[in-house]
C-alpha positions, 0 to 999 in steps of 0.5 A: 385478663392476661395476654389479651390483645385489644383485638380479641377483647370484649367490648365493654361499651354499649352496643347499638341495641342498647346492651352491654353484653346481655345487660341493658336494654330499655324495658319501659311502659308503652307510655314512656316510649316516646320520651326515651326514643326522642333521647335515644335518637338525638343524645349522640348527635347533640353531644357531638355538636361543637356548640354543645361541647363548648358550652359543656366544657365551659361550664365544667371549667368555670362553674364546676371547677374542673379539672379536679385535682389528682392528688398523690396521698403520701401518708395513706400511701406510706401506710399501705406501702403502695402509690395511692392517688385520689381523684378529687371529685369531692372539690367539684361545685356541689361536693361530688361527681354528680354535677358532671352529668347534671350539667350535661343532662340540663344542656341536653334537656334545653336543646330538646325544648324541655321546660321541666326537670325531675330527678331522684336522689338517695344521698341527696347529692344528685338531687343537689346537683340537679337543683343547682343546674335548674337554678343555673338555667332557670327551669322548674325542678322536682326531686323525689327522695325516699322519706328515710333519706330525707331524714338522714341527709337533712343538709342536702334537703335544705340545699335543694329547697334553697336552690328552688327545687320542690322535694317530694318524699317517697312514702312507699316500700323501703322509702329509699332510693328505689322508691324515689325512682319509682315516683320519678318514673310515675311523674314522667309517664304523666308529664311526657311532653315538657318533662326531662328525667335527669337520672343521676346514676348509670342506670335506667332505659337505654340511652341513659346508662351510656349518656351518663357514663359519657358525661362522667368520662371526663373523670378518666379523661383527666386522669390519663393527662394528670397521670402522664404529667405526674409520673410519665404514663397515662395508665395506672395499674388500678382504677378504684371506685365505689358502686351503687348504681355506678356513675362515678365508677363508670366515668372513672373506668371509661377510658380504661375499659379496653386497656388490658394492663389497667385492673378495675376494682369496683367496691360495693356496700356490704352493709352489715355483712354480705350474709347478714340480710342487711347488705347492698352487694349486688355482685354477690347477691344479685341475680339477672332481673329488670329494675327501672327500665334495664336488665341488670344484676339485681337483689331479689327473692326467688320469685323475683321480688326486689329485696330491700338493700341496706348500707350506712351510705345513702348513695349505695344502698340500691338493689341493683347495679348499672348494666355496664357494671353487670357486664364487667362483673360477669365477664371478669373484666372488674374485680368486685369487693364488698365492704361493710359499714364498719370497714367503710366508717374506719377507712373514712376516719382514716383519711381524715387523719392521715390526709386532712380530707373528710370523705363521703361515706360512699367514697370511704367504701373504696378507701377501705379495700387497702385493709383487705388486699395488698398491692405492690409497692410500685403499683400506682392505684388511682381511687375515685374520691367521689364526694365530700363528707359534709353531708355525712357528718351526722352519721360520722358523729353518731357512729364515732360518738364524736 
């Protein structure tokens, strides 16, 4: 990236055809075309309406509790001899970044006259965030969730039910996020007129990756003025986020994509190790393919069958990565790192003991990079702390035998 000017840099945003470089697009069954097309024709128009912006900003402020703090982690910084700032998405209402996008999409659905909302969820945070905004707006909510994820994320399942959502288990395949997504798409095909599908990640057919990224871009928008306030400059040296499908990462990177002096680090789940056969490190193991409506990097066999991903974190065991991130990977704009279960769990416990913050296991992956690579003492490294660890307590208890 050295010596690149803004003029000759690549474009990392979506183009008018719905592609990031060679990734993206809308690969959908004929029956879904009207739904996706309706959204594509309207999403930018709706988002630009003053009334929409006003309602979105007001809810982020008064309901979600934004801006989320940008916290200088003093003891963590001392340990790794660099300057680590945590963007505290864990402090949002519902405990993660997911709510930023569901607020935006529920307002979009209402303006498009939809009365029924469906969603998929892995770790349960997106399901909770969707159930939350449906309760807020009085809309019917159906959440599809893999049977295995239902078992390992029981507190979030209870939350969804308390919020009035119907939780439908996905019983096919690996019974995790990929399968929940398949079920949600089936539902949408069967209920095209009254239903809006709130996708929780920067994945899916265009315009979803771009729409989700724009709703999440409030994260980097805040980082810019918060850093300016704290250290006198808007740009950190590094922005870091964990990546499954990649919505918290997309939001963390968005306003820095075309700032060549800001380096981007994307942290994937290596599971039991990149070569173990039990991993979700798409940048290393993935090849170009189509999943859930878009062309992206995807873990698959030689004959194109999707490989089952694995990670201790329910939010990162997705076999693909959003098309924007595939583009960032392919062009070298982002550095991808793969972190194992063990590294992530230990980094999570470290944050608990050094800063009094219990992170989601997803976020712990991003924190684990400090054991893996060295930063300069005056580097400013902003890490997206995408969620809090309440939902993962059982995992932490079992792992550390607490």
